N, C-alpha and C positions, 0 to 999 in steps of 0.2 A: 205617958203620954199625950193617947187623944186627945183630954179634954185640953191641954196644951193649943195641937192643932186646929179644935175647935173651934178653941177662939180666938186665935190670930186665918185663920183659915175656915170657917164658916161653913159651915156641909151646904147652905144651899147656893155657893157662889159655883160650887160643881165640878168633880173629877177637873172635866178638862181646863180649870181653868187654873189647879193648880200645878197640875203639871206643867201650865204659862209659869205662874210664879216663879215655880221652882227652874227652868231656863234665863228668863230674865233675871235671879238672881247672881244665878254661877255663871254669867258671860255678862255682866255686874262686874261681878271680882276678877274680870281677868281684864278687862274696861277699864277698874280702876291701879288694876300693876302699870299697862301699858303709860297711862298718868306719866306718870314715877320714871320707869324705866325708859321708854320714844322721849324723850327729852333728855335724860342725858346718855342714852344713842347718839341723839345728833351735835351734842356738846361734848360728849367723844371724838370726834369726826373733823369736826368745827368749830373756835371759837369769834368765824364772822354772823357778831348783829343781822345778817342780815337774810345771809343763809338760815339761822336756828329758829327765827322768825318767815318764814318762807318754809320747813317742815309744818310749823301750825295751820298757816294759810292753804297749804295743800292740802292739806288735813278734813277742813271746813269748804273749800271749793268748791267741792261735787253736787256740794247741796244746793249750793248756786244755779249754779248745775243740770246737775237732773234729777231738785226733790220733785216738782213735777211731774215730772214723765215714773217717776218711782211711784208716787201718789197714784197717779194712774195704773200703770201698773196691778196695782196695788187691790183694786178693783175691779181690773181688766180677767188677773188669774187668782189659782189659790190660793191663801195666804198661807195658808200653812204651808205649803210649797216653801214659799217664795222666800221664810224666813229664812226656812232649809238648804236652803239655794243662795241667798243670800252670807248668812252664815259659815256655812259650807270655802267659801270662796274669799271671806275675809281667814280661815283656818288658813285654806294651800297658800294663800299671798305673805301670813303670821311664819311659818314656817320657812318657805325660801324663805323670808329672812332670818328665821335663828339657823335654816344651815350655810344663811353667809356669814352671816356671825360669828359660830361657829368656826369659819374650816380661814376667819382670819381675811376675808375675802372682799370683808363691808367699805367702802367708798359715801360722801356725804349722798353725790347719784341716788345709787343703791334705793336710797334711807327715804329719799327722795319719792321717788317713781312707789315706790313699796306703804307709804303714808298716802300717798293723789290715791291709786288701787284701794285697799282701807279705807276710807273716805267715803267712796264709789258705794263701796260692798252695804259699808256702812249706812250709808245710805237708804238702803233698799230695806237692807233691816227695821229701823228708824221707821221708814212713812208707812211699814206692813203689823208692822206691834200693837200701838194701837188703836189699831183695824180689831185684833180678837177679841180685845178686850170686849165689846161692846157684843162681840156672836155671841160669847159665852157665855154671861153671865148678865145681869135683870136689867133697867132703866138704875132703876130705887137704886143695888148695890155697886150704880158706879162708882161712887163717891167711896165706898169700901175700900171695892177691890184695884181702885187706881193708889189710892191709901197704901196699900198692900206692897204692890209694886214699887212706888216712889222706894218706902224703908227697905227696898234690896239695892235700888242704889246706890242712896245715901250709906247702907254699910258701905258694899262693891266696894262701888269709885268709889268714896270719901274720904271714907277712916280706915279701913281695911284692907284694899287692895294698894295704891301707893305705896302702903308701909312696906307691906306684904314685896310688889316692889322693886325699889330703891334697897330692899336689901337680896333678893336675887338676884340681882344684878351685879351685890359688890359681893358675891359668891362670885359667880359669872356673866358677861354680860349675856347671851344666851338663852339663860334660865329663866328668865323672866316672861320670856316671850314662846319661851315651849309647853311654860305651864298652862302661860296662857288660852294657850289651840288645845290643848286638853280642856279646860275650860267651855269653849268655846264646845268641842264636843260632843263634849256630854251636857252642851247648850240644845243640842242640837238632836241628840238622842230625846228627849221630853217633848220637844213642841213634836217630835213624832206619834209619842202617846200619847198628839188629845184627841188622835182617831180622825174623821174624816167629814165630821159635820162642820168643818168650820171652815170650808168648800171658796167658789168661786162662790160671788153670789148675783153674778150677772146674769151665767149657760150660754148662749150664745152670743157673741158678740159683732159687730159689724161694724165698727161704729173706725176710724182712726183713731192714736195716740190722741192730736193735739188738738180733736173733736173732745176726746174724753176734758180733757183739762182746760182747753172752754168747756167745758156742762160743765165746771165742779165749779169756775172761776165765777160765770152768771148764776148758779144757785145761792153762793155765800155770799153780793153784791146783795143779788131780790130778797136773800133775810136779814131784815136791819140789827136783828139783838145777834147775833155769830156774825151777821160786819162790823159794828157796832166793840166787838168783843176783842173779834182783828183786829182793831186798830189800837185799843186800850194798851196790847199785846206787845204795841211798834214801838208806841210811842213812851211805855213804862219798862219796856227796855232799850234802850235808850235814851233815858234818865237814869237808870239802873250799872247799862254797859259807861258809862261818861264818866263817874268818879271810879269804878270797878277796873278800868283800866289804869289812873295810877296807882290802885289802892297800899301798891307796896312802895311809896314811893312816903304819899300819907303816914304810915303805920311806921317810918323808919326817920326820916324829919322829921312830920309835927311829932306826933307821939311819942316819939323814942322808945319803938319798939325795935330791939334788937329782931339777928334772921333765925335765930330760930322761936324765938317769942309768934313770929309774920306766921310759922307754921301753925299757929297754936288758935288761929281766928279764924282758917279753914273750917279746925278740927273743935271750933266754938259752934257753931254757923251748922256745922253737920250735927253737934251734938240736939243743939236745937232742930233742924231741922228729923231724929226720929220722931222729939215729942211730938212737932207737929202733925207730924203722919199718923202716929200710935191715938193721939188723941181723936185722930178726923172723923173713926165712925160716932163720934159723940156731939160733936160741934152737931156738925151736919143737924143729928134728935133732935140736938139744943137750943138751933140757933134758927132761923130761918135764910136761907139763903143768903137775897138776899142783903139782909142785914150784915151776912159774913165777906161776900166779897166789901160789900161796904167799907168795912173793920177790917180787912186784913191790907187792900188795897190803903186805910187811914194811917196807916198802918206801916206802912210803903215808906206816906210822903214822911211822916213827925220823925224814922229814925234817921232821911234824909239830914234832917235840920241838925239831931243828935248828933251826925258823926264831922258833919258842919262847927260841932258846936265844938266837942270834944276836944284837949288835947293829953286823957291821963289816959294809957296800957288798964288801969282797973275801968276806967266807961268802955275801952270797946270791945275787949272781953265778953261782957253780959250784952254789951246791942245785938255786936258780931250771934250768941246765941237769939236772941230773942229777934233778928232779918234769918235765923231758919226756920225761927217757927213760925214764922210765919207765911214764907214765902212760899214753904211746902206743903204749909194750906194752900193757899190761893193755888200752887200750879196741879198739885189733888182735886179743889172747887172749878179751876176754869176748865176743865178739862176734860171734867165728867159734863159739866154743863154743854157743855162742842159736846162731846160723846151721842147721850143726847134726845141733841136740837139734827143732829144727821143724819137723813134716810144707813140703811148699812151700802147699798153701790156707789157710797159718797166719804163714804170717811175714810177711804185713802186720799182723797183728790181736795178734800175741803182743809184735815190731815197738813199735809205734805203744805198747802198754801202758810200756815198758821204756822210751820216751823223753818222758811222763807222768812215771813214776819221776825221772829226769835231770829235768825241770824242774821237778818239786814238790818234789826234795829240793833245789835248787839255789837257789830259793823260800825252805824253812822253812833253813835254815842262814841266805841275807844273814839276815833279821830275825832271827836267832838270832845273830849276825856283831855289831851293828849294838850291838845290849842288851848281849853279852855285855863288851865294846872300851867300855859306856858309864858298865856299869862295875866291870869291873875291869879294863879297861886295853887295849890293842893290844894285848901279849898273848896278855889269858882266854882267844880266842878259839881259837890256835893250841893254847893248853892246855885245851883243849877236844876239838877237833882232835886233838891224842894224845889223851886217854882214849877217847873216843866210836868213833875205828877201833880205837888196838889193841882195847879187851872184844869189839865186831862183828869181830877178825880170831879172836881167842880159840876164838868162841863158833863161829865154819862150821869153822875150822885143821881138821875130818878132814873135813867135808858140801864141801871143795876138792876131797876124792878124788871121789868124784858127781859133786859138776856140771862135774869136767874131758871126760866123757866121760859130758856128762848124754845121747849122741845114743846110748851102748847102756843107755836105760833107759823104759824102753815106758809111757808115761802112761795114766794109771786108763779112760782116753774108749776108750783109742788097737784 
């Protein structure tokens, strides 16, 4: 057993990281249950498509409203305590929702308010979580550490959690929310075991939070590799979200996959993601970082082309597995590159800008995808993604050599 633990979580990553990854895995299991239980609860209260979509909007909107502030506070306060408090708030909101559901007093207005509160608390959790890993492990191990965190996210958030959440919901609507509260509580306890070392990184703070946000944005804009990586993330999220916004229609109407088979597309991507995250440590050792970045971005371009051309389920499932494998390698790699380059006292602020890039790119891409599909058919978003991602990769191809080693570049403000 100890040999298995050493293989998955090498001792050099430290005991503190093991507590962090344990917390991440168990809370991701709870989040995965909510992925299924949340929409089912909304659907039990209304069939109005505007209200159904509003629930997802209320969950994501806090990132755009409060993301920069969450990143600033992650750099001002004890990061471990921020994680514990924000997750405790999530648990309290879910406990309240669970009580309302169990007593039969739930309605769509209460659900929407709960979604917004959960999204706000989760914004602070996510903005802070990414800052703890660089404080607990060496720069050279950030890729391996992030791959282990990503493994828990894939397993709990995409494979196990949704299935368990749907099953519990069928037993009783309150059950998945109650179990998620337990998962969050366990996660808070595990984070508390990390110790006091990863606390506040700036000591005495005498600046306004708005100034802190401006300093973080200024640092990012003054560091060419980190700035270019942010631009890549925006563009590739736009091109990715465009076809993804109509993926269900593409699967049902063009490829001929039924409703049950559509769920297996996500499963195939998650299984590919597990392969990618488990192989990441060896890939990073065997392949130069710049070459690895070019390879996974080129894989994205080719994936869009293949999806535009395919009409067979037997081709779609392997392609989704392929997507999961390279996409999670990219997620692990890009985060490790950024974490190595950004000073510890700026991790929260710069990381929050990146998350806004992700969320903003997805929002723009989703709107474009629907419009393109309406005008040009269900393959139009895939062709847009292929051309857009391909042109972007061609423009940044040479820059990737500098981005891969951004930690060796000095910002103009350093």
